[in-house]
N, C-alpha and C positions, 0 to 999 in steps of 0.2 A: 818676375817669377816664371820658371820654366813652363812650357806648354804641357798640357796633360796628354799622356799617351796611354790609352786603356790597355794596350798590349803589354805594357811594362808594369802593370799593377802588381804589387807585391802579394805573394800568397799569404793566406792566414795560417797561423801556427796554433795548434790546439794542444792542450795538456795530454800527455800520453805516458804509458809505462815504458821505462827505458831499461834495456838489458845490455850487459857487457858483451863486446865482440866474442870473447872466449865462450861465453854461455851460448850465444847464437850458433857458433861453429860446432860446439859440443852437441847441441840439440839436433843439428842437421846430420852430423855423423851418426848419432844414435838412431835416427830415423832410417838412414841408409843401411846401417848394419842390420836393424830389425827387419827391413824389407828383404834383405839378402838371406837372412837366416830363415824367415818364413817360407820364402820360395824354395830354399834348399830342402827344408823339411817336407814340403808338399811334394816335390819331385822325388825325394828319396822313398817316401811311403807309397808312391805310385810308380816305383822304379820298374816294375815288371811290364808297365805299359809304355816304356821308352826303349828305343834301340840306339845302340852306340856303334856306328859304322856297320849296321846289320846285325849286331849281337843283341838279342832280346833276353839275355839272362839276368837282367837287373842292373841297377846302378849302385855304385858305392857312394859313401858320403862325399868323397873327393870329387867324383864325377857329378854328383848332384850339385855340389857347390860350384863346380866349373860351369855347369849348364845354367845355374841361377845367375852367375856373374855375367856370362856372355849374353843371356837373354835380357836381363834388366838393363844392361848397357846398350841394348839394341845392336850388338855386334853380330850375333847369330851366325856362327860358322857353319851350322847345319850338320855337324857330325853326330849330335845327339838330337833325336826328334821323337815326339809323341806319336804313338801308332794306334792307341785305343781311343774309342769315342769319349770315354770318361776323362782321359788325360787331356784330350784336346778341349773338352768343355771346361775343365779346371784351368787350362791356360787362358781361356777367354774370360772366365768369371773371376779368377783370383790373381793369376800371374800378370795379366795385362794391366789391371789397376795398380798392382805393385810396381810394374814397370813405369807407369806414369808418375807415381809417387817418387820413385828413385830418380827419374829424370828431373822432376821438379826440384828435388834436393840438390842435384848437381848444378842446375842452372838457377838456383834459388836467389842469387844476388840480383840477377836481371829481373826476374819475376817479382821479387820483393820491391824493387825500385818502382816498377810499373804499377804494382798493386798499391803501394803506398801513395804514389802520385794520384792514381785514380781515386783512392779513398779520401785523400786530402781535398781533391776537387769536389767530390760529392759532399763532404762535410762542410766545405766553404759555401757551396751553393745552398745547402739546407740551412746553414747558419744565417746567411744573408737574407733568406726568405722569411725567417722566423724572428730575427732579432728586432727588439724595439725597447725604447726607454732604458737603454743600457748606459754604462759609464765608460767614457774614453779617457785614458790617461796618456798624455803625450810626454814621453821622457820617463825612463825607469832608473834614474839614479837614486840618491838618498831620498830626495823629496818625493819622487814618484812611488818608490817602494813604501814609504811611510804613509802616503795618501791611500794606497791600495790596502795596506794592512788596517788602517783606520776604518775604511769602508767595510771590510770583511768583519772586523770586530763589532761594527754597528749592525751587522745582520745582512749585508749585501751578498748575494750569491756570487762566488768567484767567476762563474760562467757568464755573468752579466757585466764583467769588466774586460775591456779591450785595452791592451797596452800597445802604443806605437813608439818605436825607437829606431834610430839609425843603426845602432850597434846590435849585430845579431846575437852576441853573447847576452845582452840585456833582455832581448826577446826570449831567448832560451831560458833565462832565469825566470822570466814572467810565466812562461808555460809550465815550468816546474812548480811554480807557486799556485798553479791551477787556473791561470787567466788565459784568454785568447790573445795572441800576439800578431802584430803586423810589423814587418821589417820595412822601414822606409823613412823618408824625411817628412816630418809633420808639417813642413811649410808647403808641401806639394798637395794640390787639391785632390789628385787621384789617389794619393795615399790615404788621406782622410776619408774619402768616399769608400775606400776599401774597408775601412773600419766602421762603415755605416754611420758616419757622424751626423748625417742629416736626420737620423731617427734617434739620436742619443738624447738622453734626458739631462745628463751631467757631463761636463768636460773639465778635466784637470790639466792645466798647462804647467808642466814641471821640468822645463828645459833648463840648461845650465847658463844660457846667455840671455840677457834682457832683450837684445835686438831680435833674437830668434823667437822669444816668447811673444813679442809684439806681432811679428808676422804670422805666427801660428794662431794667435788670438783673432787677428783680422780675418784670416781664412776660415777659421772655425765658426766665427760669428756669422759670416756670410753664408756658410753652408747650413748652419743650424741656428736660425734666428731666435728660437724659443728655448734653447737649452740654457741651463745655468752653468756659467763658465767661472772657474776659480783659477787664478794664475799666481805664480810665485815670481817675485822680482827681487833682484839682488840689491839694486840701488833705489833708495826711496824717491829720488828725483824722477825715476821712470814710472812711478806708481800711477800718476794721473794719465800718462800716455796709454798705459794698459787699460785703464778704465775707459778712455775714449775709444780704444780699439775694440771694446765690446765685452770686457771682463766684468762680471757682476761683483766679484770680490777679488782683491789683490792683497797678497801676503808678502810684506817686505822681510824676507828671510834673514838677511844679515843684521838688520837693525833689531828685529824681534829677538834674535839670539843674543845680541849685545845688551838689550834691555833686561832680558831674563838673567843674564850674568850679573848685571849691576844690581838688580833686585835681590839676587841671592847673596851678594856681598853685604847689602844693607840689612837684609832680614833673611836669615837662612830658612826660617819657617815659611815665610811667604814664597821663597824660591822653591821649597819642597812642594808646597801646595800647587804652584803653577806647573811644576814638573809632573805632578800627579795628574792634573787635569789634562795635560798634553799626552800622557800615556794612556791610551784608551783600553789597554789590556788589564788594568788593575786599579784599585782604589776608587777615586772619584772620576766622573766623566761628565761632560757637557753634552746634552742630547735635546733634540727637538721631537716632540710627540704630540698626538692629538689628546684632547681631554677625554676622560672617561665619563660614562653616564652618571656615575656617583659624584663626579666633581662639578657638574653643572650647578650653577647658583652659588658655588663656594667662592671665596675671595682668594687671591694669591697668597695672602698671609696664612690662610688655613692650610695650604699645601706646605708652606714653610714649616708649620708645626708638625706636619706628618712626615717630615724627613727629606723633602725635596725643595731645594731653594729655587724659586722662580726668578729667572733673570729677565724674561720678557714674555709678553703675551702677544701673539700674532693674530690680529683680527682683520679679516677682509684684506689680507696682504700687507697690512701695516703693522710694524713691530712697535709695541708700547713697552718701554723699558721699565724695570722695577722702580727706578728713582723718580718716575713721573707721576705715579699714583693715579694714572688716568683710568685704569681698569679696577673696578671694585667688585664686580661679579663676573664669573665665567659664563659664557653663552655657547650654545651649540655652534660648532664650526671653528671655535677657537683652537689655536695650537700654542703649545708652551715650549719655551726654551728653559731647561732646568739643569741644575747641578744635582746629580744623584750618585748614590753608591753603586759601583760596578763590581758585583761579586766575582771572585776569581773562578776561572773555568775548572771544572772537576776533571782530574786527570784520569 
């Protein structure tokens, strides 16, 4: 694995509002024109306090516009000059700030780049100092996007999700979806550290190659020994290797899809139910939750009658499935894995 170089750590990318280049240029032109017109009006109404080559009879609109243009652009030929105390004070209080604004617009691209870079560095520093118990998704292809969408549907704040991907376009897509992004190879330790993986609570390994997933899982487990790691694997023969690499759960994507297709052929209703369960945005959903105060002392069968099918009861970190009948009464601290109805979001 390549040696880590902190100086090459990829910058964090945050969600932001994006405007078209034409709109940005239009706004700058509008600001420049407004500054020019305001300066022209101020000079024109104070025209008697200006001299044009010694003539103090006042300035025309054209002369005022000319003075405004050469003053704001800092050309300053000196042919038109303020002679009254009031006009000189107005130059200091009003025209000088407008000159600064005009120059900022003219060199706006350079200043914008510097400002954006400084802002990103400040946001990155503030984010790294505050982030904790977040979710890191490595890979933002079909699997990574689906995992992120499922987490958001389950109530996870998008700002608590960090996406790591080698493809900059995928990171840009992730930031458009509201997530924090890191451009880099998830197999590199410094890239994962940039995503604050050592403080992550959950890690999703959703790369496209099994060998890459194994290396990413090994590195992630070493950096974050207490995090829950879920990894996707294409070939079932690599499933055990990923578990040995540190993954808590491994999803065989190709075989799972094939089994769902076969199930749909044998029973279209069963296939529809499984598809419904996999789609967290509608219909039925599988969820883990704490028991409520009212549910203490009840049996899992009582909850079944109330409209939630209990698949498992988690007690002291051990999952007791519904088919074992080991749990007859719910106790404080129990957690439930249930199938429940997911009402559609109101538009």
